[in-house]
N, C-alpha and C positions, 0 to 999 in steps of 0.2 A: 502468338500469348497466349501468356499459360493459359493451362482450365482449370476455372476457378478461381483463376485473379493472384499465384502465388502460391507462396509459401507468407508472408509477413500479409498478404487478405484474410489469411487461416487464422493467422495469430501464433506460425508455429514456427519454435526458431530447434538449434540446431545444437547440445550441452554436451556436457562427458558421458551422458546420460543416453543420447540420441534425443530425437526430435520429441519434446515437446512445448503447453504452451500453459504460462499461469494468470492464475482463476484473481484476481483482486477484485473485493466484494466488501459494499461500507451499505453499513445497516446502521439507523438510527435505536436501537434495542435487539433483543432478540428476535423479537419478533415481525422488524418493520422492516423489508432491504430498499436500498438508495440507489445503487448501483453497480451494472457489477462489467466489468474492465477484462480481455483478455490481451496478452501481449505474453510475446515469443520468451522460450524457457531459457534462452543465452538472455534479454535484455533485467535489469536489475530490477529492486519495485520502488523505482522513486516513480518511473514515469505514469505504473499501477500506480500511484497515493495520485498525482497529481492530477489524472482523471477521474477520480474517483471522489478527490476531494472537490471537485470543479463543479458536481452535478449538487452538491448537496445544497437542501435548501438555508439561505442565507436565512433565516428566522431560527435554523435549527434549534436543539434546546441539548445539543452536548457539552457532559461535563468534562468528558472522561472520554480521550480516546484509546480503544485497548489492541496492542497490534502485534506484532514478534519485531523478532530484532534484526528481518534485513530490512525494516525500514529504521531501523536507525540513520540517523542526520538529525545535524545540526540545521539542515530546512527545512524540514518535514517540523524540529520539532517547532523555530519559532512560528512556521509556518497553525500552527496550532495551536500555540502560546498568541498570537497574536487575535487571531479568534473563539481566545477564552477559552480554549482548551485544553484541559491540563494530559497530556502522553503518559500514556502509560506504555511503555515498551523499556525490557534489557537492553544494556546495553551493548554493540559486538566487540567481543573478546579482544580488539584490536582498536576501542575508543584509548584512544592518552588518558583523559580525566574520570577520572566515576561519574558512574551520574544513577542517584539514585531514586528506586519507583517500586511504588505499591504492586510488590507481589500477588496479593492476596484477590484483584479486580480483575 
């Protein structure tokens, strides 16, 4: 057995830059954090979003979800809109259709 559970247990992943870890944080506002999830650096942002979003209280009063373009996917946009939350995230450069977002938020 590997000491300390190995790379997966420590949220380490090998990417082009070497070993790294991604931190996915969910907050209600600037002062109230709700969830913190660690994933390996080689993983996409999708599993991090799903794990963080699952920890949000069902009675949250979020109107907007502000994220970086690493989270841009139809799955994430649809999941937010199903809960009545407006996604505020820039589209990835390889997205086929143009999507507008509020750059001021």
